C-alpha positions in Angstrom: -0.1 0.4 -0.3 1.0 3.3 -1.3 2.2 5.8 2.0 0.8 8.6 0.4 -2.9 6.0 0.2 -2.2 5.2 4.2 -1.4 9.0 5.1 -5.4 9.3 3.1 -6.8 6.7 5.3 -5.1 8.3 8.6 -6.2 11.7 7.6 -10.1 10.5 7.0 -10.2 9.0 10.3 -9.4 12.4 11.7 -6.2 10.7 13.1 -4.0 13.8 12.0 -4.4 16.4 9.7 -1.6 17.4 7.2 -0.3 21.1 6.6 -0.3 23.3 4.0 0.9 26.6 5.7 4.2 28.1 5.1 6.2 28.7 8.5 5.9 25.1 9.9 3.4 23.7 7.9 0.4 25.0 9.1 -2.6 23.3 10.9 -5.2 21.3 9.0 -8.4 21.1 8.7 -10.6 18.7 10.8 -13.0 16.2 9.6 -17.0 17.5 9.9 -18.2 14.2 7.7 -17.1 11.1 6.1 -18.7 8.6 3.9 -17.9 5.5 2.3 -19.0 5.2 -0.6 -19.2 2.2 -3.1 -19.2 2.6 -6.3 -22.3 2.1 -8.7 -22.5 3.2 -12.5 -25.8 4.5 -14.8 -25.3 4.9 -18.5 -28.0 6.4 -20.9 -27.6 7.4 -24.2 -27.8 11.2 -25.2 -28.2 13.7 -28.2 -31.6 12.5 -30.4 -33.9 14.7 -32.3 -30.8 15.4 -35.1 -29.0 15.4 -32.6 -25.0 13.8 -32.2 -25.8 10.4 -30.1 -23.2 9.6 -27.0 -23.4 8.1 -24.0 -24.1 10.0 -20.6 -22.5 8.2 -17.6 -22.7 8.7 -13.9 -20.8 7.1 -11.3 -20.5 7.8 -7.4 -23.7 7.3 -5.3 -26.3 7.8 -7.4 -29.9 9.2 -7.0 -32.8 7.1 -6.1 -31.2 3.6 -5.5 -30.2 4.0 -9.3 -26.7 2.7 -8.0 -23.9 2.6 -5.3 -24.6 2.6 -1.9 -23.5 5.1 1.0 -21.8 4.1 4.5 -24.7 5.9 6.7 -25.7 8.4 4.0 -26.5 10.7 7.0 -24.7 14.6 6.9 -23.9 15.2 10.0 -23.6 18.5 9.0 -27.4 19.4 8.2 -28.5 17.7 11.1 -28.7 14.5 10.1 -30.7 15.0 6.6 -30.2 12.2 3.8 -27.7 12.2 1.4 -29.4 11.2 -1.5 -26.3 11.7 -3.9 -22.8 12.3 -4.9 -22.0 11.9 -8.7 -19.8 12.4 -11.1 -21.4 13.0 -14.7 -19.7 13.3 -18.2 -20.9 12.5 -21.7 -18.7 11.0 -24.1 -19.5 13.0 -27.3 -20.0 16.6 -25.7 -17.2 17.9 -23.5 -19.3 18.5 -20.2 -18.5 17.1 -16.9 -19.5 17.8 -13.3 -19.9 16.0 -9.5 -22.9 16.9 -7.8 -24.1 16.5 -4.4 -27.5 16.6 -3.4 -28.5 16.8 0.6 -32.3 16.5 1.1 -34.5 19.3 2.0 -35.0 22.6 1.2 -32.7 25.5 1.3 -29.6 24.1 3.5 -27.1 27.0 4.1 -24.0 27.3 2.1 -21.6 27.4 4.5 -20.3 25.2 7.3 -18.3 23.3 5.2 -14.8 24.2 3.0 -14.1 21.2 0.8 -15.5 18.0 -0.4 -13.0 15.6 -1.0 -14.0 12.1 -2.8 -11.3 9.5 -3.1 -8.0 12.2 -3.4 -9.6 15.0 -5.7 -10.6 18.3 -3.1 -13.8 20.0 -4.2 -13.7 24.0 -2.8 -17.5 24.8 -1.3 -17.4 28.7 -2.9 -16.0 27.2 -6.4 -19.9 25.2 -6.4 -23.3 26.4 -8.4 -25.6 26.1 -5.5 -29.0 26.0 -5.4 -30.9 25.6 -1.9 -34.2 24.6 -3.5 -35.2 22.4 -5.9 -37.8 20.1 -6.4 -37.4 19.8 -2.2 -33.8 19.3 -1.6 -30.5 21.4 -1.6 -27.6 20.8 -4.7 -24.2 21.5 -4.6 -22.3 21.0 -8.8 -18.8 21.7 -9.8 -18.9 22.0 -13.7 -15.6 21.4 -15.8 -16.8 21.3 -19.5 -13.6 19.5 -20.2 -13.7 15.8 -19.5 -15.4 13.8 -22.1 -14.1 10.0 -21.2 -13.8 10.2 -17.3 -10.8 11.2 -17.5 -11.5 13.0 -14.3 -13.7 10.6 -12.3 -12.7 10.4 -8.6 -14.2 7.7 -8.0 -12.5 4.3 -9.4 -14.1 1.7 -10.3 -17.7 0.6 -10.3 -17.9 -1.7 -7.1 -14.8 -0.4 -6.0 -14.8 1.9 -2.9 -14.4 5.8 -1.9 -13.8 7.8 1.2 -16.2 11.5 0.4 -14.9 14.0 3.6 -16.3 17.3 4.2 -13.9 19.7 6.3 
């Protein structure tokens, strides 16, 4: 097992936090919530009606039991509200991709945490597109218009596990 993987496991468990500041390393952030996702995947056709055909791939913990599972699925950040989705989506024809997080309930605060780290990829809350009330839920999405083949997918192989940590 690589040292970086061991350090990631230890950090996710809240035992140590790596500093990134200057002049002595600085302090690390504390883990506010940690979830283990067993990675699921769905693939659907995109295009149609005269548009080019491709495939849209969704990987991670997908909404409505469409794939994957999550360790306890309750958010420590939002008083035990259900985590409905943490997924990465890309389309193999259109250069579009995004990570999305959905928490049950409307108007969940866009505060209280700084970073969602999926595996080894960090997503800053401040960089997310935030929607407080859409169909009774709260959404955070990180869009990237360059990944059309899943190379930036932070979840890895379907059926494997990935740790998602809020700090």
